[in-house]
C-alpha positions as CSV (number, residue, x, y, z in Angstrom):
1,M,-12.6,-30.3,-23.4
2,E,-11.2,-32.0,-20.2
3,F,-14.2,-34.3,-19.6
4,N,-14.6,-35.4,-23.2
5,N,-18.5,-36.0,-22.7
6,K,-18.0,-38.4,-19.9
7,V,-21.4,-39.1,-18.0
8,I,-21.1,-37.2,-14.7
9,L,-23.9,-37.9,-12.3
10,V,-24.3,-35.2,-9.8
11,T,-26.9,-35.8,-6.9
12,G,-28.2,-32.7,-5.2
13,S,-27.6,-30.8,-8.4
14,N,-30.2,-28.3,-7.4
15,G,-28.2,-27.2,-4.3
16,F,-25.9,-24.3,-4.0
17,I,-22.7,-26.2,-4.7
18,G,-24.5,-28.3,-7.1
19,Q,-25.6,-25.6,-9.2
20,H,-22.1,-24.0,-9.6
21,L,-20.4,-27.6,-10.0
22,C,-22.9,-28.5,-12.9
23,K,-22.3,-25.1,-14.9
24,K,-18.5,-25.6,-14.7
25,L,-18.7,-29.3,-15.6
26,R,-20.7,-28.6,-18.7
27,L,-18.3,-25.9,-19.7
28,M,-15.6,-28.5,-19.4
29,G,-17.4,-30.9,-21.8
30,G,-18.9,-33.2,-19.2
31,N,-22.4,-34.8,-20.0
32,V,-23.8,-33.8,-16.8
33,I,-26.9,-35.4,-15.3
34,G,-28.5,-34.1,-12.2
35,L,-30.2,-36.5,-9.8
36,V,-33.0,-34.7,-8.1
37,R,-36.0,-35.2,-5.9
38,K,-37.9,-32.5,-7.7
39,N,-37.2,-31.1,-11.3
40,N,-35.9,-27.6,-11.5
41,K,-37.3,-26.1,-14.6
42,E,-34.5,-23.3,-14.5
43,H,-31.6,-25.9,-14.5
44,T,-29.8,-26.0,-17.6
45,I,-28.5,-29.7,-17.2
46,K,-30.4,-33.0,-17.9
47,Q,-32.2,-34.0,-14.8
48,Y,-33.5,-37.5,-13.6
49,V,-36.0,-37.3,-10.9
50,A,-35.3,-40.0,-8.1
51,D,-35.3,-40.3,-4.3
52,I,-31.9,-41.8,-3.1
53,S,-33.9,-43.1,-0.2
54,D,-35.9,-45.6,-2.5
55,R,-33.5,-48.4,-3.1
56,S,-35.7,-49.4,-6.2
57,D,-35.8,-46.0,-7.6
58,I,-31.9,-45.2,-7.3
59,N,-31.0,-48.7,-8.9
60,K,-33.1,-47.9,-11.9
61,A,-31.9,-44.3,-12.0
62,V,-28.2,-45.3,-12.1
63,K,-28.6,-48.0,-14.3
64,I,-30.2,-45.7,-17.0
65,I,-27.6,-43.1,-16.5
66,N,-24.6,-45.3,-16.4
67,P,-22.1,-42.8,-15.2
68,D,-18.3,-42.7,-15.6
69,I,-18.3,-40.4,-12.4
70,V,-20.7,-39.6,-9.6
71,I,-20.5,-36.7,-7.5
72,H,-22.5,-37.2,-4.3
73,L,-23.7,-33.9,-2.9
74,A,-27.2,-34.7,-1.7
75,A,-28.1,-34.7,1.8
76,E,-30.3,-33.5,4.5
77,K,-29.1,-30.2,6.2
78,F,-29.1,-29.4,9.9
79,D,-32.1,-31.0,11.7
80,N,-32.4,-29.8,15.4
81,S,-35.9,-31.4,16.0
82,D,-36.3,-34.6,18.1
83,D,-36.2,-36.7,14.9
84,G,-33.0,-35.1,13.8
85,Y,-30.8,-38.3,14.0
86,I,-33.5,-40.4,12.5
87,N,-34.1,-38.1,9.5
88,S,-30.4,-37.9,8.9
89,Y,-30.0,-41.6,9.2
90,K,-32.5,-42.4,6.5
91,V,-31.6,-39.8,4.0
92,N,-27.7,-39.2,4.6
93,L,-26.7,-42.8,5.4
94,L,-29.3,-45.2,3.9
95,G,-29.8,-43.0,0.9
96,S,-26.1,-42.9,0.2
97,L,-25.9,-46.6,0.8
98,N,-28.6,-47.1,-1.8
99,L,-26.6,-44.9,-4.2
100,I,-23.2,-46.5,-3.6
101,Q,-24.5,-50.1,-4.1
102,S,-26.2,-49.1,-7.3
103,C,-22.8,-47.6,-8.4
104,Q,-21.1,-50.8,-7.5
105,K,-22.9,-52.5,-10.4
106,I,-21.5,-49.8,-13.0
107,K,-18.7,-51.6,-14.5
108,K,-17.3,-48.3,-16.2
109,L,-17.2,-46.3,-13.0
110,K,-14.1,-44.4,-12.5
111,S,-14.7,-42.1,-9.6
112,F,-17.2,-41.7,-6.8
113,I,-16.7,-38.3,-5.1
114,Y,-18.2,-37.8,-1.8
115,I,-19.0,-34.4,-0.3
116,G,-18.6,-34.7,3.3
117,S,-18.1,-31.8,5.9
118,C,-15.9,-30.6,8.4
119,E,-18.8,-30.9,10.9
120,E,-17.7,-34.3,11.1
121,Y,-14.9,-33.5,13.3
122,G,-17.0,-31.9,15.9
123,H,-15.3,-31.2,19.1
124,Q,-11.8,-31.3,18.4
125,L,-8.8,-29.1,19.0
126,A,-8.4,-27.0,15.9
127,P,-7.1,-27.2,13.2
128,F,-8.8,-30.2,12.3
129,N,-6.7,-32.6,10.0
130,E,-7.5,-35.7,8.4
131,E,-6.0,-38.2,10.9
132,L,-8.1,-37.0,13.9
133,R,-10.8,-39.5,15.5
134,E,-13.9,-37.6,14.5
135,L,-16.2,-36.5,17.4
136,P,-19.2,-35.0,15.7
137,A,-21.7,-32.9,17.7
138,S,-24.8,-33.0,15.7
139,S,-27.1,-35.3,13.6
140,Y,-25.6,-33.9,10.4
141,G,-22.0,-34.3,11.3
142,C,-22.7,-37.9,12.6
143,S,-24.5,-39.1,9.5
144,K,-22.0,-37.5,7.2
145,L,-19.3,-39.4,9.1
146,A,-21.1,-42.7,8.7
147,V,-21.0,-42.3,5.0
148,S,-17.3,-41.5,5.0
149,Q,-16.4,-44.5,7.1
150,L,-18.7,-46.6,4.9
151,L,-16.8,-45.5,1.8
152,Q,-13.5,-46.3,3.3
153,S,-14.7,-49.7,4.3
154,M,-15.9,-50.4,0.8
155,S,-12.7,-49.1,-0.6
156,R,-10.8,-51.6,1.4
157,S,-13.0,-54.5,0.9
158,S,-13.9,-54.1,-2.7
159,D,-11.7,-51.5,-4.4
160,F,-14.7,-49.0,-4.8
161,P,-13.1,-45.9,-6.3
162,S,-13.9,-43.2,-3.9
163,I,-12.6,-40.0,-2.3
164,I,-14.1,-37.9,0.4
165,I,-13.9,-34.1,0.2
166,R,-14.6,-32.3,3.5
167,P,-15.1,-28.7,2.9
168,S,-15.2,-26.1,5.7
169,V,-18.1,-23.5,5.5
170,V,-19.1,-22.8,1.8
171,Y,-20.3,-19.2,0.8
172,G,-20.6,-17.2,-2.3
173,P,-23.1,-16.0,-4.7
174,G,-26.7,-17.5,-5.0
175,Q,-26.5,-19.3,-1.4
176,S,-29.8,-19.5,0.2
177,N,-30.8,-17.4,2.9
178,D,-30.8,-20.0,5.7
179,M,-27.0,-19.6,5.8
180,F,-25.3,-17.0,7.9
181,I,-23.6,-14.8,5.6
182,P,-26.3,-14.5,2.8
183,S,-28.8,-14.0,5.7
184,L,-26.5,-11.2,7.1
185,I,-25.9,-9.7,3.7
186,N,-29.5,-9.4,2.8
187,T,-30.8,-8.1,5.9
188,L,-28.2,-5.3,6.1
189,I,-28.7,-4.4,2.4
190,H,-32.3,-3.8,3.1
191,R,-31.4,-1.7,6.2
192,K,-32.8,-4.1,8.8
193,T,-31.5,-5.1,12.2
194,F,-29.8,-8.5,12.5
195,D,-29.9,-10.4,15.8
196,M,-27.2,-12.9,16.5
197,T,-25.1,-14.6,19.0
198,S,-21.9,-12.8,20.6
199,G,-20.0,-14.2,17.8
200,D,-17.1,-15.6,19.7
201,Q,-17.2,-18.9,18.0
202,T,-14.5,-19.3,15.0
203,R,-15.2,-20.6,11.4
204,D,-13.1,-21.5,8.3
205,F,-14.7,-20.2,4.9
206,I,-14.2,-21.4,1.6
207,Y,-15.5,-19.5,-1.5
208,I,-17.8,-21.6,-3.7
209,D,-15.3,-21.3,-6.7
210,D,-12.7,-22.8,-4.6
211,I,-14.7,-25.9,-3.6
212,V,-16.0,-26.2,-7.0
213,E,-12.4,-26.4,-8.4
214,A,-11.2,-29.1,-5.6
215,I,-14.1,-31.2,-6.6
216,I,-13.3,-31.2,-10.3
217,L,-9.7,-31.9,-9.4
218,S,-10.7,-34.9,-7.4
219,C,-12.3,-36.4,-10.5
220,K,-9.0,-36.7,-12.1
221,V,-7.1,-38.4,-9.1
222,S,-6.1,-42.0,-10.3
223,S,-5.7,-43.6,-7.2
224,L,-9.0,-43.6,-5.1
225,N,-9.1,-45.6,-1.9
226,G,-11.3,-43.7,0.4
227,Q,-8.9,-40.9,1.1
228,I,-10.3,-38.0,3.0
229,V,-9.1,-34.5,2.0
230,N,-10.0,-31.2,3.7
231,I,-10.8,-28.4,1.4
232,S,-10.5,-25.1,3.6
233,S,-8.9,-21.9,4.0
234,G,-6.6,-23.1,6.8
235,E,-7.5,-19.9,8.8
236,F,-10.3,-18.9,11.1
237,I,-12.3,-15.6,12.1
238,S,-14.7,-15.1,14.8
239,I,-18.2,-14.7,13.5
240,K,-18.4,-11.2,15.3
241,K,-15.4,-10.0,13.3
242,L,-16.8,-11.5,10.3
243,A,-20.1,-9.8,10.8
244,I,-18.2,-6.3,11.2
245,K,-16.2,-6.9,8.1
246,I,-19.4,-7.7,6.1
247,A,-21.1,-4.7,7.5
248,N,-18.2,-2.3,6.7
249,F,-18.1,-3.8,3.1
250,I,-21.9,-2.7,2.7
251,S,-21.6,0.7,4.4
252,P,-20.1,2.5,7.2
253,S,-23.2,2.6,9.3
254,S,-24.3,-0.9,8.7
255,S,-22.5,-2.4,11.9
256,Q,-24.9,-0.4,14.1
257,L,-27.8,-2.6,12.6
258,I,-26.2,-5.8,14.2
259,N,-27.5,-6.8,17.6
260,F,-24.7,-9.1,19.4
261,G,-25.7,-11.4,22.2
262,I,-29.5,-11.6,21.3
263,K,-29.3,-15.3,20.2
264,S,-27.9,-18.1,22.5
265,Y,-25.4,-20.5,21.2
266,R,-26.5,-24.1,20.2
267,E,-26.3,-26.5,23.0
268,T,-23.6,-28.6,21.1
269,E,-21.8,-25.4,19.5
270,V,-18.4,-26.1,18.3
271,M,-16.5,-22.8,19.3
272,S,-13.2,-23.4,17.5
273,Y,-13.4,-24.4,13.9
274,Y,-10.9,-24.5,11.3
275,A,-9.4,-27.1,9.1
276,S,-5.8,-27.9,7.8
277,N,-5.7,-27.9,4.1
278,S,-2.0,-29.2,3.7
279,L,-3.0,-32.6,2.3
280,S,-5.3,-31.0,-0.5
281,Y,-2.3,-30.0,-2.4
282,D,-0.4,-33.2,-2.2
283,V,-3.6,-35.3,-3.1
284,L,-5.4,-32.9,-5.5
285,G,-2.9,-30.2,-6.6
286,W,-5.4,-27.8,-4.9
287,S,-4.7,-24.5,-3.2
288,Q,-7.1,-21.6,-2.3
289,K,-7.6,-19.1,-4.9
290,V,-10.0,-16.8,-3.3
291,N,-9.3,-15.1,0.0
292,L,-12.1,-14.1,2.5
293,E,-12.2,-10.3,1.6
294,S,-12.3,-10.7,-2.3
295,G,-15.0,-13.5,-1.9
296,L,-17.1,-11.5,0.5
297,I,-16.9,-8.5,-1.8
298,S,-18.0,-10.6,-4.8
299,T,-21.0,-12.3,-2.7
300,I,-22.1,-8.7,-1.6
301,S,-22.2,-7.4,-5.2
302,Y,-24.3,-10.5,-6.3
303,F,-26.9,-9.8,-3.7
304,R,-26.9,-6.0,-4.2
305,K,-27.8,-6.9,-7.9
306,A,-30.3,-9.4,-7.1
307,S,-32.0,-6.9,-4.7
308,R,-32.0,-4.3,-7.1
309,S,-33.5,-6.6,-9.9
310,L,-36.4,-7.6,-7.6
311,E,-37.3,-3.9,-6.8
312,N,-37.3,-3.0,-10.6
C-alpha cells in the first residue's frame, strides 16, 4: 500500500470532496482520521470531533492524532449575508491558523495540503494562472486567499511544509443539492422546472475523481514551500451551454424545463472563469483524466439511481 499506514488527518472529511478522498486514502493503506464538527455515523473512517475555531479544542485533537500528513478541506461555504466576511474570517482564517499552529508542534509532520479555490482569483482576465495577483470578489474567496498567503509566509519564515491546491468548480456523484450541477440534474430528473440566470457566465469544471487524484499526488511532493497549484480542466463552458448539455443527456425534452433569465446574477459575479493547469503536471505529475461529458454522464447516472432507490 502506498501510504503504509501513515496517519492522515483530513479536516472536513464529511464534505463532498472529503468523503471521496478518505475512501481512496483508506484503499491506499492510509490510517485516515477525519476531523469533524459533528460525528457522521455513516462514515467509514475514524473520526475526531473538534471545532477548528476553538484553539484549545484543535490543539488537543492534533496532539492526540499526531499526523504524518494533514489535508485541510474544512471551510465555511459562500455566505452572502451581512456577516459573511466576519463568519468567513472566524472559521476559514482563524480556524485555519489554529490548525496550522497546532501542526507546527508535530515533529513528524511531512505535509500540510491546503485546499484553496479558484474563487481566490476573483475579477481577473482568464485563464487564471498561479502568478496572478488575486482580486477575490466574495467573502469566501477573500478568506481562502488569506489562508493561502498565511501558509506561504510560514513556509518562508519557518519552513512549514505546505502546498496549496486550487481547484476550479468540482462536481460529481454525491454532491449536495446546493450546488448548480446536482440541483439542475435532480430537478430535471423529477420533471420540474428549473429557474436560473441567463447563463452567460463561464466556468471551469473538474470531476471529483480528478481532484482526489491531485490531492493524493500532492501528499507525495518532496519539496513543500507554499507552492500554489491550480487543478482545473483548463477549458471553459458557459452555464447556459452546460445546462442544455445536461438536459440533453437526461432526455430530449428536458431543456424545455429550464427557464433562462429568471434569476439575476450576483452583484459580484465573475463572468469569465477558467484556470490554467499547466503547472499541475510539472509539480504534481497530474493531468485531467475525466472530460466534462464523461463526468456529467456518470453524475447523472448516480442521481438517477439515487432517485429510484428513494422511490422504492
